[in-house]
VEXDREN-2710 file (C-alpha; in Angstrom, 1 decimal):
% VEXDREN-2710
k/r/px/py/pz
1/MET/95.4/106.0/91.6
2/TYR/93.7/102.8/92.6
3/GLN/90.3/101.6/93.5
4/ILE/88.9/98.9/95.7
5/ALA/85.7/97.6/94.4
6/ILE/83.7/94.8/96.0
7/ASN/81.4/92.5/94.0
8/SER/78.9/90.3/96.0
9/THR/75.9/87.9/95.8
10/GLU/74.4/85.3/98.3
11/GLY/77.2/82.9/96.4
12/GLY/80.2/84.9/98.0
13/THR/82.3/87.9/97.8
14/ALA/85.4/89.1/95.6
15/LEU/87.4/92.2/95.8
16/ARG/88.9/94.1/93.0
17/ILE/92.0/96.4/92.9
18/ILE/91.7/98.4/90.0
19/ASN/94.3/100.9/88.1
20/ARG/92.4/103.6/87.3
21/THR/94.5/104.9/84.6
22/THR/94.7/101.6/82.6
23/SER/91.2/99.9/84.0
24/ASN/93.5/96.8/84.7
25/TYR/92.9/95.1/87.5
26/ILE/93.6/92.1/90.1
27/ILE/90.7/90.3/91.6
28/ILE/90.6/88.2/94.6
29/GLY/88.2/85.9/95.7
30/GLY/85.3/84.9/93.6
31/PHE/81.6/83.4/93.7
32/GLU/79.6/81.0/90.9
33/GLY/78.1/83.4/88.7
34/MET/81.0/85.5/88.3
35/GLN/80.4/85.9/84.7
36/ARG/77.2/86.6/85.0
37/TYR/77.5/89.2/87.2
38/MET/80.3/90.9/85.0
39/GLY/78.2/90.9/82.0
40/ARG/75.1/92.5/84.0
41/HIS/77.3/94.9/85.8
42/LYS/79.4/95.7/82.6
43/ILE/82.8/94.7/84.1
44/LYS/85.5/93.8/81.4
45/SER/86.8/90.5/82.1
46/SER/89.3/90.9/79.4
47/LYS/91.1/93.7/82.1
48/ALA/91.5/91.3/84.6
49/GLN/95.3/90.5/84.9
50/VAL/95.7/88.5/87.8
51/ILE/92.9/86.3/89.7
52/CYS/93.5/85.1/93.2
53/ILE/91.9/82.1/94.0
54/CYS/91.8/81.4/97.8
55/SER/89.5/78.3/98.3
56/GLU/88.3/75.5/96.6
57/TYR/84.9/76.3/95.4
58/GLU/86.7/79.7/93.7
59/ILE/87.9/77.3/91.2
60/VAL/84.5/77.0/89.4
61/PRO/84.2/80.9/88.7
62/ALA/87.9/81.1/87.7
63/ILE/87.7/78.5/85.2
64/SER/84.6/79.4/83.7
65/GLY/84.7/83.3/83.7
66/MET/88.2/84.0/83.0
67/LEU/88.8/81.1/80.5
68/THR/85.7/81.9/78.6
69/THR/87.1/85.1/77.3
70/ALA/90.6/83.5/76.6
71/MET/89.1/81.0/74.7
72/HIS/86.8/83.2/72.5
73/GLU/89.9/85.6/71.9
74/GLY/92.2/82.5/71.4
75/LYS/94.7/84.3/73.7
76/ARG/95.5/84.3/77.5
77/HIS/94.5/87.4/79.4
78/THR/94.4/86.4/83.0
79/LYS/96.9/84.5/85.2
80/TYR/96.2/83.0/88.4
81/VAL/97.7/83.1/92.1
82/SER/96.9/80.4/94.6
83/THR/98.4/77.8/97.4
84/GLU/99.9/74.9/96.6
85/LYS/97.0/72.8/97.6
86/ILE/94.6/74.9/95.5
87/ALA/96.9/74.8/92.4
88/ARG/96.7/70.8/92.8
89/ARG/92.8/71.2/92.9
90/ILE/92.7/73.2/89.8
91/GLN/94.5/70.4/87.9
92/GLU/92.2/67.5/89.2
93/VAL/89.0/69.9/88.8
94/GLY/90.2/71.7/85.4
95/MET/91.3/68.3/83.7
96/GLY/88.0/66.7/84.4
97/ILE/86.2/69.5/82.4
98/GLY/89.0/70.4/80.2
99/ASN/89.9/74.3/78.9
100/LEU/93.3/74.3/80.9
101/GLU/95.6/75.3/78.2
102/PHE/94.8/79.2/78.9
103/PHE/95.3/78.7/82.5
104/GLY/99.0/79.9/83.7
105/LYS/100.7/80.9/86.8
106/TYR/101.4/84.5/87.8
107/ASP/105.1/85.6/88.4
108/ASN/106.1/88.4/90.4
109/LYS/109.3/88.6/88.7
110/CYS/107.9/88.9/85.1
111/PRO/108.8/92.7/83.7
112/GLU/104.9/93.0/83.0
113/ARG/103.5/92.6/86.5
114/ILE/101.0/94.9/87.7
115/ALA/101.8/94.4/91.6
116/ASP/103.8/92.1/94.0
117/VAL/101.0/89.2/94.9
118/CYS/101.8/86.5/97.4
119/ILE/99.3/83.9/99.0
120/GLU/99.7/81.7/101.7
121/GLU/97.1/79.4/103.8
122/ARG/97.9/79.5/107.6
123/LYS/95.5/77.5/110.0
124/GLY/92.1/77.8/108.3
125/LEU/93.1/81.3/107.0
126/VAL/94.2/82.3/103.3
127/TYR/96.3/85.5/103.6
128/THR/96.3/87.2/100.1
129/ALA/98.9/90.6/100.2
130/VAL/99.1/92.8/97.2
131/THR/101.8/95.2/97.3
132/LEU/101.0/98.2/95.1
133/PRO/103.9/100.3/93.3
134/ASN/104.4/103.7/94.8
135/LYS/103.3/106.4/92.4
136/LYS/106.7/108.5/91.4
137/ALA/107.5/111.8/92.8
138/SER/105.8/114.2/89.9
139/PHE/107.1/117.6/89.1
140/ASN/105.4/120.5/90.7
141/VAL/105.1/123.3/88.1
142/GLU/103.6/125.8/90.3
143/LYS/106.4/125.5/92.6
144/ALA/108.9/126.2/90.3
145/ALA/107.2/129.2/88.9
146/GLU/107.5/130.8/92.2
147/LYS/111.5/131.1/91.9
148/GLY/110.6/132.4/88.3
149/ILE/111.1/128.8/86.4
150/SER/108.0/128.8/84.1
151/SER/109.1/129.1/80.4
152/LYS/109.2/126.0/78.3
153/SER/112.8/126.6/77.7
154/ASP/113.6/127.0/81.4
155/LEU/111.8/123.8/82.2
156/ALA/113.1/121.7/79.4
157/THR/116.7/122.7/80.4
158/LEU/115.8/121.7/83.8
159/ASN/114.2/118.4/83.2
160/LYS/117.2/118.0/80.7
161/THR/120.2/118.6/82.7
162/GLY/118.4/118.4/86.4
163/ARG/119.7/122.1/87.3
164/ILE/119.2/125.4/86.2
165/VAL/120.6/128.7/87.1
166/LYS/118.2/131.8/87.9
167/GLU/119.1/135.4/88.6
168/GLY/122.4/133.7/90.0
169/VAL/120.8/130.7/92.1
170/GLU/121.3/127.5/91.1
171/TYR/118.3/125.2/91.4
172/PHE/118.0/121.1/91.0
173/VAL/115.0/119.5/89.6
174/ASP/114.6/117.6/92.9
175/GLU/113.7/120.8/94.9
176/PHE/110.8/121.0/92.6
177/ARG/109.2/117.4/92.9
178/ASN/106.3/116.4/95.1
179/LYS/106.6/113.7/97.8
180/GLU/106.6/110.0/96.3
181/ILE/102.9/108.6/97.0
182/LYS/102.8/105.1/98.7
183/TYR/99.9/103.5/98.7
184/PRO/98.5/101.3/101.5
185/LYS/99.5/97.2/101.3
186/ILE/96.2/95.6/100.7
187/VAL/95.6/92.2/102.7
188/VAL/92.7/90.1/102.1
189/ILE/92.1/87.2/104.7
190/THR/89.9/84.5/103.5
191/VAL/88.1/82.7/106.3
192/LEU/88.2/78.9/105.4
193/SER/85.6/78.0/108.1
194/GLU/85.0/78.5/111.7
195/ASN/88.0/76.7/112.8
196/TYR/91.0/78.8/112.6
197/SER/93.8/80.4/114.7
198/ILE/95.8/83.7/114.4
199/SER/99.3/84.3/116.2
200/VAL/100.9/87.7/116.4
201/GLU/103.5/86.0/113.5
202/ASP/100.9/85.8/111.3
203/ILE/100.0/89.4/111.4
204/GLN/103.6/90.9/111.7
205/SER/104.4/89.0/108.7
206/PHE/102.4/91.4/106.5
207/ILE/102.6/94.4/108.7
208/VAL/106.3/94.8/109.6
209/GLY/107.7/97.7/107.2
210/ASN/104.7/99.2/106.2
211/GLU/103.2/102.5/107.1
212/ARG/99.5/101.6/106.4
213/VAL/97.8/98.3/105.7
214/GLU/94.4/97.8/104.8
215/ILE/93.1/94.3/105.8
216/PHE/89.6/92.8/104.2
217/ILE/88.1/89.9/105.9
218/ARG/85.7/87.7/104.1
219/GLY/84.4/84.2/104.2
220/ALA/85.1/81.4/101.8
221/PRO/82.2/80.3/99.3
222/GLU/80.6/77.3/100.9
223/GLY/82.6/77.4/103.8
224/PHE/79.9/77.9/106.7
225/ARG/76.7/76.1/107.3
226/ASN/74.7/79.0/107.6
227/THR/74.9/82.9/107.4
228/GLN/74.8/83.6/111.3
229/ILE/77.8/81.4/111.9
230/GLU/79.6/83.0/109.0
231/HIS/79.2/86.7/110.2
232/LYS/79.8/85.7/113.9
233/THR/83.6/84.0/112.6
234/LEU/84.2/87.0/110.4
235/VAL/83.7/89.6/113.5
236/SER/85.7/86.7/115.6
237/VAL/88.8/87.5/113.2
238/GLU/88.5/91.0/113.1
239/LYS/88.6/91.2/116.9
240/GLU/91.6/88.8/117.0
241/ILE/93.7/90.7/114.4
242/LYS/92.9/93.8/116.4
243/CYS/94.2/92.6/119.6
244/LYS/97.3/91.3/117.6
245/VAL/97.9/94.8/116.0
246/VAL/97.9/96.3/119.5
247/LEU/100.6/94.0/120.8
248/HIS/102.7/94.3/117.6
249/ASN/102.8/98.0/117.8
250/LYS/103.7/98.1/121.7
251/THR/107.0/96.5/120.8
252/ALA/107.5/97.5/117.1
253/LYS/110.0/100.6/116.3
254/THR/107.8/102.3/113.9
255/ILE/103.8/101.8/114.3
256/THR/101.7/100.4/111.5
257/GLU/98.4/102.3/110.9
258/VAL/96.0/99.4/110.4
259/ALA/92.3/99.4/108.9
260/GLN/89.8/96.8/108.7
261/TYR/86.9/95.7/106.9
262/ILE/84.5/92.8/106.7
263/LEU/83.2/91.4/103.3
264/ILE/79.6/90.1/103.8
265/LYS/77.6/88.5/100.7
266/SER/75.1/90.8/99.4
267/GLU/73.2/91.7/96.3
268/VAL/72.2/95.1/94.6
269/GLU/70.2/94.1/91.6
270/ALA/71.2/95.4/88.2
271/ASP/69.5/97.8/86.6
272/CYS/69.0/95.8/83.6
273/VAL/67.8/92.8/85.3
274/LYS/65.4/94.8/87.3
275/ASP/64.0/96.6/83.8
276/PHE/63.5/93.3/82.2
277/TYR/61.4/91.7/85.1
278/ASN/59.3/94.9/85.3
279/LYS/58.5/94.7/81.8
280/ILE/58.3/90.8/81.0
281/CYS/56.7/89.7/84.5
282/PRO/53.0/91.5/84.1
283/VAL/52.6/90.4/80.9
284/TYR/53.0/86.7/81.4
285/THR/52.1/85.0/84.5
286/PRO/54.0/81.9/84.6
287/LEU/57.6/83.8/84.7
288/ILE/58.2/84.5/88.3
289/ARG/60.3/87.3/89.3
290/PRO/63.7/85.9/90.8
291/ARG/64.1/87.0/94.5
292/VAL/66.9/89.6/95.3
293/TYR/69.3/88.1/98.5
294/LYS/68.6/90.3/101.4
295/LEU/71.1/90.2/104.5
296/CYS/70.3/88.5/107.8
297/HIS/72.1/88.2/111.2
298/THR/73.5/91.5/111.0
299/LYS/73.7/92.2/114.6
300/TYR/76.9/90.8/114.8
301/LEU/78.5/93.4/112.5
302/ARG/77.1/96.5/114.3
303/ASN/80.6/97.8/115.3
304/SER/82.3/96.7/112.1
305/GLN/83.1/98.4/108.9
306/VAL/81.2/96.6/106.6
307/LEU/81.6/96.4/102.7
308/ILE/78.6/95.2/100.6
309/ASP/78.1/94.7/96.9
310/GLN/79.1/97.6/95.1
311/SER/81.0/99.3/97.7
312/PHE/84.0/100.9/96.9
313/ILE/87.3/102.6/98.2
314/ASN/89.3/105.5/96.5
315/TYR/92.9/105.9/97.3
316/THR/93.7/109.5/96.0
317/GLY/96.9/111.2/95.3
318/ARG/97.1/112.7/98.5
319/ASN/97.5/109.4/100.1
320/GLU/93.7/109.8/101.4
321/LEU/90.9/107.4/100.9
322/THR/87.1/108.0/100.7
323/VAL/84.9/104.8/101.1
324/HIS/81.5/104.8/99.2
325/ASN/78.3/102.6/99.4
326/GLN/79.4/101.5/103.1
327/TRP/77.0/99.1/104.6
328/LYS/74.4/100.9/106.8
329/ARG/72.2/98.2/108.9
330/GLU/69.2/100.5/109.2
331/VAL/68.6/100.6/105.7
332/LEU/69.1/97.0/105.0
333/LEU/66.8/96.1/107.7
334/LYS/64.0/97.9/106.4
335/ASP/64.3/96.3/103.0
336/ASN/64.6/92.8/104.8
337/ASP/61.2/93.9/106.2
338/ILE/59.6/94.6/102.8
339/GLU/61.0/91.4/101.5
340/THR/59.4/89.3/104.4
341/ALA/56.0/90.8/103.8
342/ARG/56.2/89.8/100.1
343/ASN/57.5/86.2/101.4
344/SER/54.6/85.9/103.8
345/SER/52.1/87.1/100.9
346/ALA/53.6/84.2/98.5
347/THR/53.0/81.5/101.4
348/ASN/49.5/82.7/101.8
349/ASN/48.6/82.2/98.2
350/SER/50.3/78.6/98.3
351/ASN/47.5/76.4/99.5
352/LEU/46.4/74.3/96.2
353/PRO/47.8/70.8/96.3
354/ILE/48.9/69.3/93.1
355/SER/49.0/65.9/91.6
356/LYS/51.8/66.2/88.9
357/PRO/55.1/67.8/88.9
358/HIS/55.8/71.4/87.8
359/THR/58.8/71.9/85.7
360/VAL/60.9/75.3/86.5
361/PHE/63.6/76.6/84.2
362/LEU/66.6/77.6/86.0
363/GLY/69.0/78.0/83.1
364/THR/68.1/78.4/79.0
365/ALA/71.2/80.1/77.8
366/ALA/73.7/78.1/75.4
367/ALA/77.5/78.0/76.6
368/VAL/78.0/81.1/78.5
369/PRO/75.4/83.1/80.7
370/GLY/73.8/86.6/79.8
371/VAL/72.1/89.0/81.4
372/ILE/68.8/87.5/81.7
373/ARG/69.7/83.7/80.8
374/ASN/72.0/81.6/83.2
375/VAL/73.4/77.9/81.8
376/SER/71.7/75.1/81.4
377/SER/69.5/73.6/84.3
378/ILE/65.8/72.7/84.8
379/LEU/64.0/71.3/87.9
380/ILE/61.6/68.9/88.0
381/THR/59.7/69.4/91.3
382/SER/56.7/67.9/93.1
383/GLN/55.6/66.5/96.6
384/ASN/57.9/63.5/95.8
385/GLY/60.8/65.7/96.1
386/ALA/62.7/67.3/93.0
387/VAL/65.2/66.2/90.1
388/LEU/67.4/68.3/88.3
389/PHE/68.1/68.0/84.7
390/ASP/71.8/69.6/84.1
391/CYS/73.1/71.8/86.7
392/GLY/75.1/74.7/85.2
393/GLU/77.2/76.9/87.2
394/ASP/75.5/79.0/89.9
395/THR/72.3/76.7/89.7
396/GLY/72.2/76.7/93.4
397/THR/71.7/80.4/93.4
398/GLN/68.7/79.9/90.8
399/LEU/67.0/77.5/93.4
400/ASN/67.4/79.7/95.9
401/LYS/65.8/82.8/94.1
402/ILE/62.8/80.8/93.5
403/SER/62.2/80.0/96.8
404/ILE/60.6/81.7/100.0
405/GLN/63.3/83.7/101.8
406/ASN/66.1/82.6/99.3
407/ARG/66.5/79.2/100.9
408/TYR/65.7/76.4/98.8
409/ASN/64.9/72.7/100.6
410/TYR/67.9/70.9/99.2
411/ALA/66.7/67.9/101.3
412/SER/64.1/67.6/98.8
413/LEU/66.7/67.0/95.9
414/ASN/66.4/63.4/94.6
415/MET/68.4/63.3/91.4
416/ILE/70.8/65.5/89.6
417/ILE/70.9/64.0/85.5
418/LEU/73.9/65.6/83.9
419/THR/73.6/65.1/80.0
420/HIS/77.1/65.5/78.9
421/ARG/80.3/66.6/80.6
422/HIS/80.4/70.2/79.0
423/ALA/81.1/73.0/81.7
424/ASP/78.0/74.9/81.1
425/HIS/76.1/71.8/82.1
426/VAL/78.0/70.6/85.0
427/LEU/79.8/72.9/86.9
428/GLY/77.0/73.7/89.5
429/THR/76.9/70.3/90.5
430/LEU/79.6/70.8/93.4
431/SER/78.3/73.6/95.4
432/VAL/74.5/72.2/95.1
433/LEU/75.9/68.6/96.3
434/ASN/77.5/70.2/99.0
435/ARG/74.4/72.3/100.0
436/CYS/72.7/69.1/99.7
437/ASN/75.1/67.4/102.4
438/LEU/74.6/70.4/104.8
439/ALA/71.0/69.8/104.7
440/GLY/71.3/66.0/105.8
441/ASN/70.8/64.7/101.9
442/SER/73.7/62.4/101.4
443/ALA/72.4/60.0/99.0
444/VAL/71.5/62.1/95.9
445/ILE/71.7/60.0/92.7
446/VAL/74.0/61.9/90.4
447/PHE/74.0/60.6/86.5
448/GLY/76.7/61.8/84.5
449/HIS/80.4/61.4/83.1
450/LYS/83.2/59.4/85.0
451/CYS/85.3/62.3/84.7
452/LEU/83.5/64.0/87.2
453/VAL/84.4/61.4/89.9
454/PRO/87.9/62.4/91.0
455/ALA/86.5/66.1/91.7
456/LEU/83.3/65.0/93.7
457/GLU/85.9/62.7/95.7
458/LYS/88.4/65.4/96.3
459/TYR/86.0/67.9/97.4
460/GLY/84.3/65.5/100.0
461/THR/80.8/65.6/98.8
462/SER/78.8/62.4/99.5
463/CYS/76.4/61.0/96.7
464/ILE/75.8/58.1/94.7
465/PHE/77.2/58.3/91.2
466/VAL/76.0/56.5/87.9
467/GLN/77.9/56.7/84.7
468/ASN/75.7/57.1/81.7
469/ARG/74.7/54.5/79.6
470/ALA/72.4/53.8/76.8
471/ASP/71.7/50.4/78.0
472/LEU/70.6/51.6/81.7
473/SER/67.1/51.7/82.9
474/VAL/66.6/52.9/86.6
475/GLN/63.7/52.5/89.2
476/VAL/63.3/54.2/92.5
477/TYR/61.1/53.1/94.8
478/LYS/59.4/54.1/98.3
479/LYS/58.2/52.4/101.2
480/GLU/57.8/54.8/104.2
481/HIS/61.2/55.5/105.3
482/THR/62.9/53.3/102.9
483/GLU/64.0/54.0/99.2
484/TYR/64.8/51.1/96.6
485/ILE/66.7/51.9/93.7
486/CYS/67.3/49.3/90.8
487/ILE/69.6/49.9/88.0
488/SER/69.8/47.6/85.1
489/GLY/72.0/46.8/82.5
490/LYS/72.5/44.3/79.5
491/ARG/74.7/42.5/81.9
492/GLU/74.7/43.9/85.2
493/ARG/72.3/44.8/87.9
494/LEU/72.7/46.7/91.1
495/VAL/70.0/47.2/93.7
496/ILE/70.4/50.1/96.4
497/LYS/68.6/50.4/99.7
498/ILE/68.4/53.5/101.4
499/GLN/66.9/53.9/105.1
500/GLN/66.4/57.6/106.0
501/ASN/65.3/59.5/108.8
502/ILE/62.4/61.7/107.3
503/TYR/60.7/64.7/109.0
504/SER/58.0/66.1/106.9
505/ARG/55.0/68.6/106.8
506/THR/52.2/68.4/104.6
507/GLY/53.3/71.2/102.5
508/THR/52.4/72.5/99.2
509/VAL/54.5/72.8/96.0
510/ASP/53.6/75.9/94.5
511/PRO/56.5/77.6/92.5
512/LEU/54.5/80.1/91.0
513/ASN/54.6/81.6/94.6
514/TYR/58.2/80.8/95.6
515/LYS/57.5/77.3/97.0
516/PRO/59.4/74.8/94.8
517/ALA/59.7/71.8/97.2
518/CYS/57.8/70.3/100.1
519/ASP/58.9/70.8/103.7
520/ILE/61.0/67.4/103.9
521/LYS/64.0/67.0/106.0
522/LYS/65.9/63.5/105.7
523/ALA/68.9/62.2/107.3
524/ILE/70.6/58.9/105.8
525/LEU/70.8/56.1/108.5
526/GLN/72.1/53.1/106.3
527/ILE/73.0/52.5/102.8
528/LYS/72.9/48.7/101.4
529/ALA/73.9/47.3/98.2
530/SER/73.6/44.3/96.3
531/CYS/77.0/44.8/95.3
532/ASN/79.5/47.8/95.2
533/ALA/81.8/46.9/92.3
534/VAL/79.5/47.4/89.1
535/SER/81.2/49.2/86.4
536/PHE/78.7/52.1/86.3
537/ALA/78.2/53.3/89.9
538/ASP/80.4/54.6/92.5
539/PHE/79.4/55.5/96.1
540/ILE/81.3/58.5/96.7
541/ASN/82.3/59.2/100.3
542/LEU/79.7/57.1/101.5
543/PRO/79.6/54.2/103.5
544/VAL/78.1/51.0/102.2
545/ILE/77.1/47.7/103.3
546/VAL/77.0/45.1/100.9
547/GLU/74.1/42.3/100.8
548/PRO/74.6/40.2/97.6
549/ASN/70.7/38.8/98.1
550/LEU/69.3/42.2/98.2
551/SER/66.1/42.7/96.2
552/CYS/63.0/45.0/95.7
553/PRO/60.3/43.7/97.9
554/GLU/56.8/43.4/96.6
555/ALA/53.9/46.3/97.4
556/LEU/56.3/49.0/97.0
557/THR/55.4/52.7/95.6
558/LEU/57.1/53.6/92.4
559/LYS/58.3/57.4/92.2
560/TYR/60.6/57.4/89.4
561/LYS/61.4/55.6/86.2
562/LEU/64.6/56.8/84.2
563/SER/65.7/56.1/80.6
564/MET/68.3/57.5/78.1
565/CYS/69.6/57.2/74.8
566/SER/72.7/58.4/73.0
567/ALA/72.2/62.1/71.9
568/LEU/74.1/63.5/68.6
569/HIS/76.7/65.9/70.1
570/ILE/80.0/64.8/72.0
571/HIS/81.1/61.5/72.7
572/GLU/79.1/59.9/75.4
573/SER/76.4/62.5/75.2
574/TYR/72.6/61.6/76.3
575/SER/69.1/62.4/76.1
576/PHE/66.7/61.5/78.8
577/LEU/62.9/60.4/79.7
578/LEU/62.0/60.8/83.2
579/LYS/58.8/59.2/84.4
580/GLU/57.6/60.5/87.9
581/TYR/54.3/58.4/89.6
582/ALA/51.7/59.8/91.7
583/ASP/49.1/57.4/92.3
584/ASN/50.6/54.8/89.9
585/VAL/49.9/57.3/87.1
586/ALA/52.7/58.6/85.1
587/TYR/53.9/62.2/84.1
588/SER/57.1/62.2/81.9
589/VAL/59.3/64.6/81.0
590/ALA/61.7/64.2/78.1
591/TYR/65.3/66.4/77.7
592/SER/67.3/66.3/74.9
593/GLY/70.4/68.0/76.1
594/ASP/72.7/69.0/73.5
595/THR/72.2/67.2/70.2
596/ARG/71.4/67.3/66.6
597/PRO/68.1/66.1/65.6
598/ASN/67.8/62.9/66.9
599/THR/65.3/60.2/65.8
600/LYS/66.4/58.1/68.7
601/PHE/65.3/60.8/70.8
602/ALA/62.0/61.0/69.1
603/ASP/61.0/57.4/70.0
604/LEU/62.8/57.4/73.5
605/SER/60.0/60.5/74.0
606/PHE/57.1/59.5/72.2
607/GLY/53.9/60.4/73.8
608/ALA/55.6/62.6/76.6
609/ASP/53.5/64.7/78.6
610/LEU/56.4/67.5/78.1
611/MET/59.7/67.5/75.9
612/VAL/62.3/70.2/76.3
613/HIS/64.3/70.4/73.2
614/GLU/67.5/72.5/72.8
615/GLY/67.1/75.0/69.8
616/THR/70.5/76.9/70.1
617/PHE/70.0/78.2/66.4
618/GLU/67.2/79.8/64.1
619/GLU/67.0/78.1/61.2
620/GLU/69.6/80.8/59.0
621/GLU/72.2/79.5/61.1
622/TYR/71.6/75.8/59.9
623/ILE/75.3/75.4/58.9
624/GLN/76.3/76.8/62.2
625/ALA/74.3/74.3/64.1
626/GLN/75.4/71.5/62.1
627/HIS/79.4/72.5/62.6
628/THR/78.6/72.6/66.5
629/MET/76.2/69.7/66.9
630/HIS/73.4/71.7/67.8
631/SER/69.9/71.8/66.7
632/THR/67.8/74.7/65.0
633/ILE/64.3/75.5/66.4
634/PRO/62.7/74.1/63.6
635/GLU/64.7/70.9/63.5
636/ALA/63.4/70.8/67.4
637/LEU/59.7/71.3/66.3
638/ASP/60.2/68.4/63.8
639/ILE/61.5/66.0/66.4
640/PHE/58.7/67.0/68.5
641/LYS/55.9/66.2/66.0
642/LYS/57.5/63.0/65.3
643/SER/57.4/61.7/69.1
644/LYS/53.7/63.1/69.2
645/ALA/54.6/64.4/72.8
646/CYS/51.9/67.0/74.0
647/GLU/53.7/70.0/74.8
648/LEU/57.3/71.3/73.5
649/PHE/59.7/74.0/75.4
650/ILE/62.6/75.4/73.6
651/THR/65.7/76.1/75.6
652/HIS/69.3/76.4/75.3
653/ILE/69.5/79.6/73.2
654/SER/72.5/81.0/71.8
655/GLN/73.5/84.6/73.6
656/ARG/73.6/86.1/69.9
657/TYR/69.9/86.5/69.9
658/LYS/68.4/88.8/72.6
659/THR/65.1/87.0/71.6
660/VAL/63.9/84.3/69.2
661/ALA/60.5/83.3/67.7
662/VAL/59.1/80.0/68.4
663/PRO/56.2/78.5/66.3
664/ASP/52.7/78.4/67.8
665/GLU/53.1/74.7/68.3
666/GLY/56.1/75.1/70.8
667/ASN/57.2/77.4/73.7
668/LEU/60.3/79.6/74.4
669/ALA/62.0/78.6/77.6
670/LEU/63.2/81.4/79.8
671/ASP/65.0/81.7/83.3
672/TYR/62.3/81.4/86.3
673/LEU/59.6/80.4/84.2
674/VAL/57.3/77.7/85.8
675/HIS/55.3/75.2/83.6
676/THR/52.4/73.8/85.4
677/PRO/50.7/70.7/84.0
678/GLY/47.4/71.1/82.0
679/ALA/47.8/75.1/82.4
680/LYS/48.4/76.5/78.4
681/THR/49.0/79.9/78.7
682/SER/49.6/81.7/75.2
683/GLN/53.1/83.3/74.6
684/LYS/51.9/85.8/72.2
685/ASP/52.0/89.0/74.8
686/LEU/55.2/87.6/76.0
687/HIS/56.9/87.4/72.4
688/MET/55.9/91.0/71.7
689/ALA/57.3/92.1/75.2
690/LEU/60.4/90.6/74.3
691/LEU/60.6/92.0/71.1
692/GLU/60.2/95.7/72.6
693/TRP/62.8/94.8/75.1
694/ALA/65.2/93.9/72.5
695/GLU/64.8/96.9/70.3
696/GLU/65.1/99.1/73.7
697/LYS/68.3/97.3/74.0
698/GLU/70.0/98.1/70.6
END
């Protein structure tokens, strides 16, 4: 018996074909945050035998999710199937971040195969076809008993020899067998974009010779500009397939029964997440409750069979199927009305202007995501726009979950600062940049390791990439609709001029009420640079006009200053100090990244308004901290005291801890915690609530 299970978030969809006897499964598709999703819904990644990677933005969850399990256990569980194009991209992206040693291709000819899987891209669609092994005909004991064959000796004789004589009549074993169960062929069609084409021959290639075919239509992650276009396109594909099937059946010798389903991005909040925020949010007001993604533009789906998160189909032994948790439009519309009312309330409360940036913690876990902590990312947001420190997998979803109507203003993002190349700090960069580009923001400045450049180029994302170096200093100035970026090293200097079309409303930055960025829309009109061949910068997929005499004019408004020092972690890892200016007054945030205690960072962050320091381990794990080049919480506190910074938050918490104790001089960072400058909120009640929650989970 097999089951089809649908897993989904706002980031995308995945379909699992599960063997109900062994619990092993094939997974088709995926989305960023898949690893965290599986943990929240208690899905064992070790049971995944094959992953079918259908599009570019499914590579990241495949690498981070499936390989994490393999690396921790030291053996390979999962093999992959993909088109040749995606296989090449896996090598390009995977080699950039490492960890491909456990990643192997699935072979339909191998003895331990669980099904025949083939995948092919044609004209904007990726067809993934899975042929499940038929269930062998079983022996019908009741039918044999009707002929007087019921004793153990008779059944043993029949089973051993294949025949038996009873009361002068000879019977053969095949007379008492049930019919062989044939499972339908499963075809998943991934729509890469709104530009596609379908022919009768395409459909015939996987329905000919099959009594029944189940077709599941899904959109590729990051494949569409918005949900409206995606839903319209999926329904259009469904209608075209229906027409092609009718044409085929008119001339075919045998008619194939075809059922179609559309998979849509949706989210069912896991009970463990709901329970956590129900308990913690009321006792600690700086912690905001993450938005649950709600469907929109559903009118196009009214005549379709639609499957959502946590839908599943059971294929029984009688060649019948049952569909559970199928989408009902009227229920979701009601939920959307409730969410709209909540968002309206949040908007009405966000009317207080601010003069200093808010800090929003988006990911506070070390290495791998957990139930309540995602991997590393911190948002610094103000009316100047926004800056990201690190960009772990699924940072885009985290940004949407702190925004009204689950829509973050990606046009407001100015910089992404990546401390080092480890996957848990960089894997969200591709999707976040893609969303920035769709919002007209094509000149985000990305600071990071040069290994990321090939992946950024291949994915077609646009940005200004700066290779981290301890000798670099960066100033960002603004004059009306023009930005000047001055980057200076020991031997080289680069000046960049970005002319923009900016449409803005006077907005209030208030993350506590789900408004983390002002209402800015901008399109890049022209980029000029004093040089396009400096050793530390690349203009990725951006046309640049070179003006050797370009310099920063006087009377500019200073927006940001950025400086860095080497961190004590892996080679080419860095800590940063960001100064943001409002009315020529600086607000400074120091971020350690992953590091052992480092006096250079203490010097860099001297007198900073806010220090964010990693505290992966508690004091008892000092040896482990040394071995992995991380810090303990007491060590982070010592660096904070040496720096004479004003406030400290501890982040990058190991998943071995449900909660940790932080001394009164510091604060514990949690996902969706908003730090407001000057607002000192005691964490005493928070720690008590976290301890109670941790005890309940034991």
